[in-house]
Structures are given as C-alpha cells and as structure tokens.
LOBA-655966 format. One record per residue: residue in one letter; x, y, z of N, C-alpha, C in turn. Coordinates in steps of 0.02 Angstrom, whole numbers, plus 50000, padded with zeros to 5 digits. Layout:
aXYZXYZXYZ ...
//
This chain:
x482815030348340482565037948330483315038748307 x483395042048262484025046048220484155050348265 x484875048848257485335053848302485385061348310 x485075065248240485095071748254484395072848299 x483775070048286483245067148329483265068048378 x483675063048412483785061648474484045067748505 x484605071148485484715076248499484505082648525 x483865084048454483465087648469482995087948523 x482995081348531482345080048584482775082148653 x483335079148653483835080548719483745087748713 x484155093148687484085097748694483485101648726 x482915101448703482235101548687482175102848792 x482415093348788482235091348864482555097448921 x483325098048897483755100748935483625109548950 x483025111548883482975117448879482275117748936 x481855114348927481425114648969481555112249043 x481985110449060482145109649127482445114849155 x482565118949124483155125949142483145129149211 x482575127949245482245129249303482165124049349 x482605119849347482855113349396483445115049431 x483385113749490484225116749503484745112149489 x484895107749438485235105849400485715109249356 x485115112149334485275118749288485275126049303 x485315127249376485255135449388485725134549455 x486525130949433486995129949484487165135849484 x487555140649552487805145149540488385145249508 x488505149149446489275146449419489885145549459 x489875145749521490705144449533490615137849545 x490005134649554489855128049566489885122049492 x489885126849452490225121649384490845121949351 x491365121849406491865121149392492195115649362 x491735107949395491725101749385491425101149300 x490955105449287490465102949218490775106649186 x491195108449147491285112249089491865106449055 x491755107848986492065100948946492725105348926 x493095098248902493885101548888493915105048847 x494255108848826494285112748768494595110548672 x494285114948631494625110448577494235105848571 x493545103348571493155099148553492845102148477 x492715096548434492435098748388491725097748387 x491265099748331490675100948349490425093448343 x490475089248311490205082648341490435080748398 x490955082048422491215080048478490845083548546 x490615088148533490215094148551489615089248572 x489305088348535488555086148516488715078948553 x489245075348548489285068748590489315071948658 x489515076048682489675077448756488985079148788 x488575083248735487905086248783487515080448785 x487765072948689487175070148716487215065648791 x487905065348790488075058648854487735064948921 x487985070848928487875074748979487085074748985 x486525074748933485715072448976485715064348998 x486105060648963485785054749008486355053349043 x486855057749080486875056749150486465062349203 x486195066049176485905070849215485165072749212 x484875069149152483815069349173484035061949182 x483445062749228483005056749274482905048849224 x482945042849249482815038049211482105035549228 x481495032749188480925031549224480805023949204 x480485020449247480235013449225479935010249166 x480235006949149479895002749077479174999049102 x478644998349049478695002249001478735010048994 x478705014448945478505022048955478645022248877 x478375028848883478495031548814479125035948785 x479345036448838480035038848835480495034748814 x480575029848776480775023948770481575026348775 x481735030448747482695031848752482735034448828 x482295034148866482655036848934482255031948985 x481785024048955481405019849011481915013249022 x481775010349072482055005749099482445004549158 x482185009749206482515010949280482335005049316 x482725000849356482434994749392482414992649366 x482074984149394481704985549443481704987649506 x482514986549520482924986549598483384993649584 x483394998349613483805002749598483805008049642 x484485013449661484495015749726484425022349695 x484585025049620484375034749617484035031949557 x483985037449512483585036549452484035041149389 x484685046449423485075050549381485655048349419 x486225049849355486995048849394487095055149449 x486755060949408486975064149468486695065149524 x486155061449545485915060049588486485058049655 x486895055249618487575051349665488075056649655 x488435061349611488975065149585488715071949576 x488195075249645488225081749629488575087649611 x488475090649550488855094649510489575091749479 x489305084849474490105080349441490555078949508 x490365081649581491015079249618490915073849658 x491055071249711490885068049772490335068749788 x489925062249818489385062549875489665062349932 x489175064349996489105066550036488815059950079 x488975057050161488645052850171488015053350192 x487905059150207487025061350230486815067250182 x486235066850170485825070950160485645079550198 x485285082050156485225090550190484665087950247 x484385083150233483695082550270483825075350339 x484685074050348485035072650398485015064050371 x484675060350323484705053750293485295051850279 x485385045550285485785040750218485875043250159 x486275047450115486215050150055486325043849994 x486005048549936485985039249883486875040349865 x487285044049892487975043249871488255038849901 x487915035049942488465032049991488005022949990 x488325020449956487985013849931488315007549975 x487835003849978487954996550039488124991349993 x488604988149985488934982849953488914976849984 x488824973249945488584964449989489214959049949 x489524954549983489944950149956490194945150017 x490414938849990490264932350041491164934250080 x491234932550143491714933150134492374928950127 x493004932950099493504931250063493464928250011 x492814927149956492694923449925492944924049867 x493184921849812493394925849752492894922249700 x492794927249635492534923049604492984926249524 x492984923149475493364925049437493154931049382 x492564930249377492214934949343492064941849399 x491774941449428491344948749469492054953149520 x492614946349517493014947149565492784948049659 x492074944549659491984942849722491484940349720 x491064936749748490404934449757489964936549796 x489604936449766488744943249795488254937549841 x487964941149870487474936849924486934933149878 x486784927349886486404924249839485884928049844 x485364931649888484754936249876484664942549857 x485274945549892485154952249894485804952949841 x486174951249807486654953449744487114955549777 x487514961049727488254963849759488014970949784 x487304972449809487184980449827486524981649825 x486544984149901485974986149911485444990649864 x484884988349860484284993749835483824995649860 x483885005849870483325007749923482685007749889 x482535005249821482125009149804481915002649729 x481215003549737480805000549675480395001549633 x480174998149574480035001449517479024997849571 x478674999249528478044997849558477814990649561 x477574988649620477414982349615478254977749664 x478684983049638479334978849657479774979849753 x479514976649799479874979649847480584981349853 x480894986049854481414986849902481624983449932 x482444983149938482854978549963482954978450037 x483054985350058483224989750114483144992750123 x483734995850188483895000050211484485002450242 x485395004950227485695006250261485735008550334 x486015007550376486025010450448486935010550464 x486925015550512487665019050502487555022750582 x488195020350638488195025850686488835025650692 x489295027450691490015030550742490135028850808 x490775027850799491005025650878491695032050864 x491735035850912492285039650913492905038450937 x493495038750896494065037050916494645043750940 x494565043050962495125049750977495865049950966 x495985056350944496785055950930497145060350956 x497725059850973498045066751009498945067650977 x498925072450955499585075150929500235076250979 x500815073650966501225075151029501265081151064 x501115087751005501045093951048500445095951062 x500095090851101499385091051123498745093651086 x498865092951008498215096050978497735090150969 x497155089650985496725083250980496195083850945 x496155077250900495555077550853495215071650853 x494675071050853493985066050858493805063350785 x494235054550790494095052350726493555047050729 x493185046550669492305043050685492425037350637 x492525029450673492485025250645491615021150625 x491575020450569490855018450556490805013250585 x490075011150605489805003950626489205002950570 x489314999650538488734999950478488224992350489 x487774991750455487414987550434486564989950397 x486304983650385485564984350343485124985250404 x484354987050377483844984950427483074983950358 x482564982450418482104981950360482094979950281 x482524972150294482654967050247481944963550206 x481754964850143481304963850119481224955350080 x481904952950065481824946250059482054940950079 x482034943250154482354938850222483194939550220 x483574934450255483994936150280484764936450217 x485214940950242485584941450210486224932350214 x486654930050190486854925350188487184923050259 x487334918550269488014920250345488554922150341 x488954922650279489414924350295489554930450251 x488914933650227489004940750187489374947650220 x489764949050200490254953050201489834961650172 x489684967850259489294973050218489834977750221 x489954981650173490424988350145490144992450124 x490404999750135490075007750116490515007650049 x490195010750005490785014349955490255021649952 x490825026749941490515033649948490675036049866 x490335038149812490365039549765490805044349754 x491255044349700491895046749682491735053749640 x492305059249642492315064149610492505063149523 x492055065249486492175062949412492975068549386 x493215071849438493795074149416494255069749360 x494695070549296495045070849249494945061049241 x494385056849236494455050949231494745049849153 x494385051949124494785052949052495505053549041 x495715055949075496535056149074496855051849108 x496495049549160496855041249186496695035549140 x496275037649104496095032349044496425030249018 x496865036448996497445037148951498125037448980 x498315036149043498945033749057499195027349027 x499965028049017500105021548987500085016649054 x500025011849011499925003449075500625005449099 x501305006649056501895005449085502075010149149 x501695013549151501915022749166501685019549225 x501145015349258500625013649292501265006949342 x501455003449307501634997149321502374996949337 x502745004449314503425003749322503545005149404 x502905007049450503025010649503502815003649566 x502604997549527502454993249585503274990249610 x503054990149655503674984149710503214980049757 x503044975749719502654969749775503104968949825 x503804966249818504144964149875504384968049919 x504374975649905504714979549947505424978749926 x505654979649859506284978549849506754984149876 x506604990549861506804994949890506924997049974 x506494993750001506504993350072506325000850108 x505875004150058505475010050091504875009450129 x504465003350129503995000250163503225000750131 x503725003050060502885005650010502874998049958 x502544994349937502464990649896501844989649866 x501724995349825501164993549776501074989949740 x500464986849710500364982849675499944982449605 x499784979149576499254979849523498454977649539 x497974978649527497454973849530497284971249462 x497244966849445497184963349377496464960649379 x496054964949335495074964549349494994961149271 x494294958649276494104957249220493624961549167 x493924963449113493454967649075492944965149046 x492234968049063491524965149060491424962948974 x491714967848942491664969548874492044963448830 x492654961848845492884955548814493144950348876 x493014949448927493204944148956493744945449009 x494214949448946495054947448970495364950649046 x495744947549076496094951249139496534957649102 x496204963149121496854969749102496874973949176 x497244979649178497494983649228496904987949249 x496704986049330496214991849343496574997749360 x495945001449356496345009049385495785013449405 x495165009649409494815014449428494055011649478 x493905014949527493445013049581494055012349652 x493755011249699493945012949772494675006349784 x494665001849750495034996449746495264993449680 x495285000249639495504998049552495084992249521 x494514991149545494154984549505493754986149434 x493974991649417493634993849345494374994249282 x494384990749243494944989949201494844997049162 x494224999849139494205006749102493475009749110 x493675016949106492985020949092492395020749084 x492405017049021491745014248992491585008649073 x492025003549075491845000549122491545000849204 x491645007249235491565010349288490855012349249 x490495016449199489995020149197489485014749195 x489795010249150489165002749134488984999949215 x489434998349247489474994849316488935000349338 x489045007649349488725010749385487975013049378 x487955009649302487105010749264486925004049309 x487145000649305486714992549337486744991649412 x487254995649431487284992949514486584998649542 x486835004649532486395010349566485905011149530 x485765010749467485085011149412484605006549403 x484804997649387484574994949364484624993649279 x484854998949255485155001049172485464996349159 x485294992149103485674987449064485864990349021 x486574985248987486944989648929487174980648907 x487574983948841487844979948809488524975348852 x488704978348914489024976348976488724971749013 x488314974949031488014971049098487254969849052 x487014964849035486374963449014486084962049032 x485974956849093485464954849145485354961449189 x484554960649224484314965449254484684962249325 x484604967349375485034965749426484684964149471 x484334956549464483794954149525484174946749527 x483994944349571484294937149582483644932249584 x483594927849573483074922149575482844920149652 x482784924349682482494924449753482154930249762 x481974935449718481614940449699481124938449638 x480684935249649480214935749620479844941049581 x479644944749628479334950549599479794955349541 x480464955249574481014959249529481134956549461 x481054948549462481164943049403480524945649347 x480014944649380479404947449345479144953549337 x479474958749327479204964049337479464967449257 x479074970349218478924974549152479724973949139 x480034975849047480594976349051480684981348979 x481044984548975480974988048896480894985448856 x480704989848776480604985448738481254984848687 x481754990348711482504988348679482934983348711 x483274978848669483734976048689484134977548753 x484254983248747484634985648816484344994548815 x484364993948890484115000448928484425006748902 x485275004348893485705008948854486135006248816 x485745008148756486285004048711486795008748698 x487395002148661488145004748660488195013548632 x487755016248574487905024848568487925027548640 x487295026548675487315031648713487575029648798 x487895023648807488445022148855489075025248818 x489255024548756489855028548715489845034148751 x489245037048743488835046648742489195047648818 x488785041848873489095045748948489765044148953 x490145040448924490675038948958491275043248907 x491165048148862491465052548824491195059048864 x490605058648895490565064948936490965067249014 x490865060649032491325061149092491835059949080 x492195057649024492855057949020493105063248967 x492625069648977492885073648929492805082548974 x492785080749063492625084249087493135089549113 x493215095549106493985100249130494175096849183 x494805098149178495325096549251495475103449291 x495065105449354495425111049390496075113049405 x496285120449393496905120049399497035122249484 x497435120849512497715122949572497805131549597 x497865135249611497935140049624498725140549685 x499295141349662499725141549681500305145749690 x499765148749760500075153149798500895151549834 x501045156149857501735155749912501635149249955 x500945150149997500805143850039500865137450019 x500375136849944500235131949915501075127449904 x501365133049883502085130149860502355126549921 x502415130749973502815126250037502425122750063 x501625120250055501695115150095501655109050035 x501525109949974501935105949917502455103449921 x503065106149951503595104649989503575098650029 x503405100550095503345098150138503045090950118 x502465091550082502085084350074502605081250024 x502795082050011503575077849968503985076450009 x504105080450069504605078850129504295073650150 x503985073950173503925067350222503745062750190 x503545062050130503505054350080503105052850032 x502225057650051501605056950026501785055649950 x502125058849912502185057349843502225050749817 x502715047249863502675039649871502075035249824 x501915037249865500955033649835500685038249801 x500695043449821500375051249773500845054149723 x500815050449693501395051249637501055058849610 x501365063149602501035070449556500755070849484 x501235066349451501245070149379501475062749334 x501155065349270500955060249199501205059649139 x501375059349109501195062949050500595058648987 x500135062248969499685061748915499835062448849 x499895061648809499865062748735500325069948747 x500755069748771501185077448759501055082148806 x500485081048860500195084848905500375080148982 x500775086949035500675083349090500125084549120 x499875080449177499385081049212499545078849275 x499155079949331499395080849410498835076349442 x498855068349452498135066649478498345065949557 x499015063849577499185063949633499035057749649 x499405050449615499195044549640499525041049580 x499695034249600499975030349582499635023649521 x498795023949568498485019049546498435012249554 x498935010649618499125005649628498935001549700 x498724996949714498384995849783499004994749844 x498604998749914499334998449963498974995549997 x499304994650058499034989650120499044996550166 x498354999050180498165004350221497965001950288 x498104998350305498044994550394497334991450413 x497344988350469496594985350476496034990250496 x496424997350531495795001550536495535003150468 x495605002050407495335005050347495034996850293 x495144991250359494924986850309494134985550305 x494194981050242493234979950232492974973850262 x493694970450287493344966450359493024960150308 x493534957050260493284950650225493214953250144 x492954957950119492734958950041493424959550015 x493404955749954493944955049906493574958749843 x494174960449811493774963249745494404961349679 x494554956049657494904952649603495604951949652 x495954956849633496734953349690496744959349734 x496284962849755496324968749793496004964849858 x496504964449922496244961049984495894967650027 x495654963250075494934966950135495364974450133 x496134973550166496534980150171496744984750119 x496734983550081497104985650018496684989449982 x496824996449964496595001149922496635003949857 x496665007749814496915010249768497135018649799 x497705020749778497835026349784497475031949772 x497215033949797496575039549783496805046349758 x496755047849698496865055249665496715059849707 x497015064249697497005069549736496805077749720 x496875076249635496685083749605496135085149629 x495815093249643495135094149655494915091749729 x495515090149766495035087849826495125094849881 x495475099549876495115103549913494645107549886 x494435108749818494075113749819493345110249802 x493325102949805492595100549814492315102349878 x492885103749938492615104450000492255112649990 x492805117349978492795123549959492145127149938 x492175125149881491755127049811490985124049830 x491095115549846490465114649833490125110949903 x490755111849945490255108450027490565101550013 x490845099549986491015089949985491325090350007 x491295086350088492095087750137491955080250180 x491815075850139491605068950153492235062650112 x492535060350178493355057350122493315052550148 x493815044950101493935039950114493425036350082 x493675030050076493085024850046492205025550070 x492335027750142491315026350182491395031650202 x491655039750172491545045150202491855043750285 x491995043350324492115044750371492405048450400 x493115051750363493425056250369492935062350343 x492895067950398492545073250396493085080850380 x493735076950353494005081650351494865079650316 x495095084450272495685081850241495995076750305 x496165080150371496665078950410496445074150432 x495715074350438495425065050470495705060350445 x495785061850383495945056750303496565052750336 x497135060150330497765057150334497785054450408 x497445054850440497615052050534497165044450507 x496835040650476496845037950461497205031250436 x497585034650386498165029350358498335027350393 x498595018950377499025014650420499155009450369 x499625002750387499925001750360500485003150301 x500505001950240501105004450199501265012550215 x500675015550247500655022550246500915025250324 x500875020350366501045021550453501555025650453 x502095024850419502865028650441502585035050405 x502335034050333502385042850324501875047550365 x501495044150398500855047950433501115048250490 x501735045850549501965046850584502375053950568 x502635053550511503005060050505502745066950489 x502195067750467501555070050459501495073850544 x501255067950582501075068850654501445074550702 x502235070050671502915074650699502925081950685 x502625084650634502695090550606502685094750630 x502815100450661502275106450691501695107550662 x501145110650724500485113050700500525116550648 x500945120250639501195125250591501155123050512 x501765116450507502195113650457501365110050440 x501135106450482500405100950459499895107550436 x499835111250448499415117350421499605118750345 x500085119750330500345120350281500085115950234 x500165108750239500115103750203499355103250180 x499145104950228498325105450220498015111350173 x498305114850177498485121650141498415120650056 x498915117950056499445114150000498665110149954 x498465103949998497825100149974497155104149963 x497005106650011496495112449992496615117349926 x497155117949885497235121449850497035117549789 x497195111649787497145106249731496225107149710 
//
C-alpha cells in the first residue's frame, strides 16, 4: 500500500476510534503525548503514522488488515499503549487487582552469557513469559507475585514499610522451566525524552565512567557494551533497565517481538521455541515481516519525538534541588547534557552501577551488566507521572510505591549517599522529595 493511502487509512481508523478511552483522555493526561515543536509536514505525517502503529491494536494473522496483522503466535499485549499508558510507565497491578501487562516476566539461565543476546534464554519458554496466545496456541503461563514487608526506621523515628517482591510463575503450559532458569520482573518504562537520549554524544557518557573508582568517591559507573541486532556490532548501551539496548530502534523492535510477537528486520524470527509445536505451526503473516522497516522507523520516530515536560521551578523545588545535589545524588543522576545546542535535563549518567544485593536479579546477566548492576534511571517526569497520571510504581520491578521507597532501596555504590539522605531532618527529606515530584 502506498504511503499516502496508508496514511489516509490510518487517519480514518484514528477518527473512527475517537470514542475509545485511548483517544478521549483528559487534556491534562496528554502531557507525554504531544509532538516536539517545529516538525515539518512530512515529519508530522511520520509522527502520526508511528503513533497509529503504537496505539491501535494488532490482530493475529492471516487477516484482511495486512498492515496490522502478525500478532503472536505468543504475546502478552496487543498494542504498545497497553504497557505504556498515556506514554508513561506501567503499574504492577491493573484496576481489577491482577498483575498488569506492564509488568513482564523475563527468563534467563543463571550467570550464563550469550554474545548475541547478552544472556541465555530458557530452552522451552525463551526469554519472556507470554500470557496470551492466538487461536489454538496455548499461552505460556501466568506470573505470580507476593510481597515480604521490610520495615525501615529513620534515626528520627519515622517508619517506612518497604516491600520485597517474591516472584514466580504458575500454570505453565509447555512443561517445566530449565533447572537453572532465573525469573525476573521488568516494569514498562516511561517514554520521556528517548529521542534525546539517543542523541547524547557517546563521549559525554563515557567520560563519566570510573570503573576502578580512581577518585575514591565510592562511585564506579561503567558502560554496558551490547550487540546491535541491526549490524551485529557491539555498541554503547543506553536504553532499558540494564542499558542492554544500543539505540531507540533496538529498544522498539525488541519490545515488538517480546511483548507482541511482532517480527521486524531486526528480529525476523517468531518468538517460539522448538519445544512449542503449536506456536511453530501457527499461521504467519503474508509479508516477510509483520513490521517492515518503514513502519518500525515510524514508530521509532514517534517515540523519539514526544515532548519533554518542563519542571515547575518553585522556591521549594529549587531548595530541594540544592539538597539533592548536596547529599551526592547527582554523582549518578547527572542533571544535564548538551544535545545539538540544546540543554536537556535527564538526571542520569546512563552507566551501570552496583545497587546492592537488595536489588539484585539473582543471577540474571545482560551483556556486561551483572545481576546487581543497573543503569541509572533518568528522573525527568518522575514526579508528574505520579501526580498527573497516577503512575506511582518505581524501580525495575515496581516494588517501590513512592519515590521515597525507591531511594531507600538504594544500596551498593549508592549506600553512602542514601545514608546521607536518611540522616537529614524530615523537613529536608521532604524538600528533596518535593523537588523530585516537580520533575
């Protein structure tokens, strides 16, 4: 189908679906959905094209809707927006109290490294649990989750209850997991500023690495060198919780195949293993790829050209900002970068850091990232997601139900800085939290 005809079809579909919840969001909740300024007419067309493939559900193949078929055979969600509501982050639980589609369950063999994927997947279930299957293809299983309460007491007597997740899987349809398979949860991340992160100069990130902690500050951030599925070359990782995706396109394509079973030139094979006969034998789409490069590029363009919300710099915000820096948080949460003459404020160094055993993945590696190492999470929009969108689950598995809880889970390289935060007065701690809520 020619681009113009496809655009018309998509715009018609978008108009027809305007009564759906996706298209009747409160204006205040659209703050993560607006395009960047100064897009040309052609760029705006690409943005709209990518937006449609991001938001409108996919269907299983074969289908008359050839531009949007290919879902599965195994999948967890049928649209990107299902895991990233309002283009923000997901929540651990849906409104009905079930584990939401935004929280995915990953599999890998304990401490086993594969040069291509960065880890070794389970031989039967692959690298991610699929909770749905198309017709005649059994889903893989269901995640399980409960919490152990970990009490925390500040020196001034204030109490906080932290929640340690105990995760597992049930109702497995294809037999047992491998003996050494590690189960890990990952919460869908917000889409704030991904295009700008993609443009940060590599040298601006690498100059902050200090693998051997030569300056003696206890912080030894290091890069994750991951394989680009498009070229097969090792490059600097800067996306995902462990910096295991080297580009925005890499991250988008990986989400399509892992979450929806949508193939693309970067991931041309269906997400079936040889132990899943029904999946292997399921009907395939008529095209070579479910998501051809033009459409993958369009979705990447859409995600990469969303506006970045600006903080509200009140007096309280600025006071909290100064305290945030004074306790040492900006050693990892680096405030700003220069990108094409523009200053951006992601608050991250995009490097890996040891965050302690409390946050360890218990044996899961991703390229150079060890189980207890995580990429510094960007903080822009962290407060607005909670106050405007109601998205208040934090950290890689959503265990923290507030920004304060997320801070208190910090360990490893961040332990000393956390203790400085803990040693502040309650009023000073609240000022830091107000600053973060304002981002």
